[in-house]
N, C-alpha and C positions, 0 to 999 in steps of 0.2 A: 416328856421326860426321857433321859437317856436310859437305855436298857441297863439292868443290873448284871453287868459283865465284869469280871475281875480284870483289874488293870495290870497289864504287863509292864515291867520296868525295863525301859530302853536306856542304856548307859553308853554314851559316846564321849569321845574326847572333846572338850571345849576348844574351839579353834581360835580363841583369843590369845595371840601370842604377843601381846603387848608386854608381858613379863620380861622377855629378853631385850627387845628393842627399846622399850621404855627405860630401862636401866641406862642404856647408852644415851638416849636423848636427855635424861634427867642430869647425867653427870658430865656430859660433853662440854658445856661452857666453862667448867672448872678444871678441865684437864690441861696438862702441858702439851706443847706443840706435837710431839711425837705420838702421844696418847690420842690426841685429837685426830691425827691423821689416820690411826688405826681405827678409831671409833667411826669416822666418816666412811672408811673402806667397808667396815662391817655393816653399816647401815645400808649400803648399796649391795653388798654380797654377804649377808648373815650366814649363809649356808657354808661358807669357807671355814668357819670355825668347826663345823661339824665334820668337814672332810679332811682337814689337814692337822698335823701336829704343830706345836708352837713354833718350831724352827721354820717349817714350810710357810706358815702364816706370816711370820715376820719377813720372809723373803718376798712374798706376794705383795705385802702392803708397804714394803720399803722402810720397816722399822727394825729395831734390834729385838732379840729374843727376850731380853730383860724388860723392854717396854711391854711385850706381850703379857709377861707375868704380872707386871704392875697393873696393867689395864684390866685384866680379869678380876684382880682383887678390888680394884676401884669400882667396878660395877657390881660387886657384892657376892663374888664366887670365892670359895676357899682355895680352888686350884683350877688350873687349866682343864684337867680331866672333868671336873664338875661342870664347868662351863660348856665343855664339848658335849657332854651327855644331854644337857638341856637342849643344846642346839640340834642335836641329832633327833631328839623327840619332836621338836617343833618342825624340823625338815620333813617329818613324816605326815604331819597334819596341818601345817600352817601356810602362811603366805607364799606366793609363787616366788618371792624374793629369796626364800630359803633354799630353793632349788637352782638358782642362778649362780653361775660360776665366773669368776674373773678370767679363767684360763680356757673358756669355752671357745675353741677356734676350729670349727668343723672344716674338714678337708674339701668338702663339696661346697657348692654355692648355697646361700641361705634358702633359696626356694627349693632346691634339691633336698637339703637337709630337712626342711619342714614337710615335704611330701613323704619322705622316708619315715619321719616321726609319725605322721598321720596314718600311714599304712600299718606301722608296727602297733600303734595304740589300738586301732580297730581290730587287727588280728588277735592281739593278746586279750582284748576284751571279750571277743566272741569265742575264743577258746574255752572260756569258763562258763559260757551260757549255752546250755542245751537248747536246741531249737524247739523242743517240746515245751519248754518253759514259756517262750514267746508265744507259742500257740495257745497255751493255757491262759495267759494274760489276755490275749486277743478275744478268747471265748468269754472270759469274764467281762470284758469291756462291752460286748454286745448284749450280754445277759443282765448286766447290772441295772437297777432301777434309776440310779444317777451316778455319773462319774465326776469325781472332784479331783482336780490337779492343783497341787500345792507347790508353791515355790517363793522363796525370798531371795532378794538381791539378784545375782546373776542367775540363779536357778529359776527365777520367774520368767526369764527370757525363753528358756527351754520349755517351761510349762505352757507359756503362751503359744510357742511354736507347735507343740504337740496338740494343744487344743484346736488351733486353726486347721489342722490336718484331720483330726477326729470328728469335728463338728459336722463334717460331710456325711458321717456314718452314724454318729451317736447324738440323738436329738437333745438329750438332757445332760449337758456337760458344762462345768464351770471351772474358771481358774481363780483361786483364792490364795491369800487375801489380796484385795486391790487397795489402791492408795486410801490411806485413812481408816482401813478396816483392821480388825483384830481377827486372828484365826479362830478364837473361841466363838465368835458370832456365827461362824460357819459349821464348826464342829458340833454345835448344839443342834443342827439340822441333819447331820449325817446319820443314816439308818443302816441297819444290819445287812440289807441287800444292796448296799451301795459299794462302789469300788473307789479307792483313794490311790492316786499315783502321786507320790511325794518325792520332789527333787531336792536333794541335799548335797549340792556341790559346794566346795569350800570357796570362800569363807562361809561356813554354815552358821545359822543363828544358834545362840547358846541353849535355847530351849528345845532343840530338835528332839531330844530323847523324851522329854515331857509331852511334846505335841504328838509323837507317835504313840505313846502310852494312852493318851486321852482318845485318839482316834481308834486305837485297838479296842478300847472299852465300849465303843459303839457296836462292835461286832462286824464292822465293814472290813472287806478284804483290803490289804495294803500291798502296793508295789513301791518299793524304795529304789530310787535311782541315785547313786552317789559316785564319788570318785574312790580311788583305792585308799585314801586316807582314813576312810570309815571302815571299822572292822566288820566282817560279815555279820549280819543280823540273823541269828539262829532262830528267833521266834517269829520272824516275818515269813509270810507266804512267799514273797518274791523280794530278793535284794540283788539288783544288777549293779555291779561295781565296775565303772568304766575307767580305763587307763587314760590318764591326762598328761603323761610325761612329755617334756619338751626342754630344749635348751633356750628358748626365747623367753622374754620377760613376762609372758602370759601363758596360762595353761592352754593346752591344746584339746579342744572339745569335740574333735571329729568323731570320736567313738560315741559321745552322747548323742549327737545328731544321727549318726548311723543307727543307734539302737532305736531312737524315735521313729526313724523312717521304717524300720522293719517291724515295729509294733503296729504301725498304720497299714503296711502292706499285708501283714498277716490278718489284720482285722478286715480288710477289704476282701481277702480270699475267703474268709469264713463267713462273711455276710452273704456271699453267693449272689443269687439272682435278685434278692431283695435289695442288697447293697448296691448292685449295678443300676437297678431302677432308680434308687434314690440319688445316685450320682448323676444320672442322666437328667433327672427332674431338676436338680440344682443347676446344671449347665444350661438347660432350656430356659429357666427362669432368669438366669444371669443374662442370657442373650436378649430376652425380651426387655429386660431392665436396662440394657445397654452397658452392662458390667463385664467387659471382656477380660 
């Protein structure tokens, strides 16, 4: 049975932004040619509505300002300002498309720009994370009875990466849920002396807040790793918010990987001689097994 621990309520924004985009998809077939041109432009660059006034949006999309006004009413908004407010909110928590801009023309090469973005994302992320917090998480990793790493969608990729690094040091560790499994099947086994590392990068599952509440009720310690779109979790032991900003069509996850790396490095340091012996044993076994 789960321990009788009061459930904390975790409330996060639901990252389902179909509200804005689905309005366009639904009404696009019935639109006049100019409105359809604007609709197709916004499906590619929905963030433009959040960034520009009606006149600027008209210029970018090649339609008239009157067309912009008709368009926002056709998709169900009372005014351009109302549509803009919704788009701004969605740009904070939603699809990467909301951050893409039609006028993004970096002065440097694309590779140079990408490297600059990665360095800035990593630097900004670690400015907010005291080294002592990573040290404390590493200590809990080594002391926990079992470590659970949770991730859905793209988050499961990072959960699996961290798992393959930590399994060298932590004997009892698992990535959940796997294909066909529900999270509840595993939360039922989480104990108060366990540690749960929960990746919640967007697009997040709608039930993220409920899942964290149920895990918290077990008494286990929780480390949440998210992007900046998730507000700081004040009731969590750890909440590492990684900067993922980029001009490219996909989020930049360099800071997420860097955080994973430093969690592993700190765990190796704190494992000391015992950890080094385990790493040597694994290497020796792999050599004897021919797994180089």
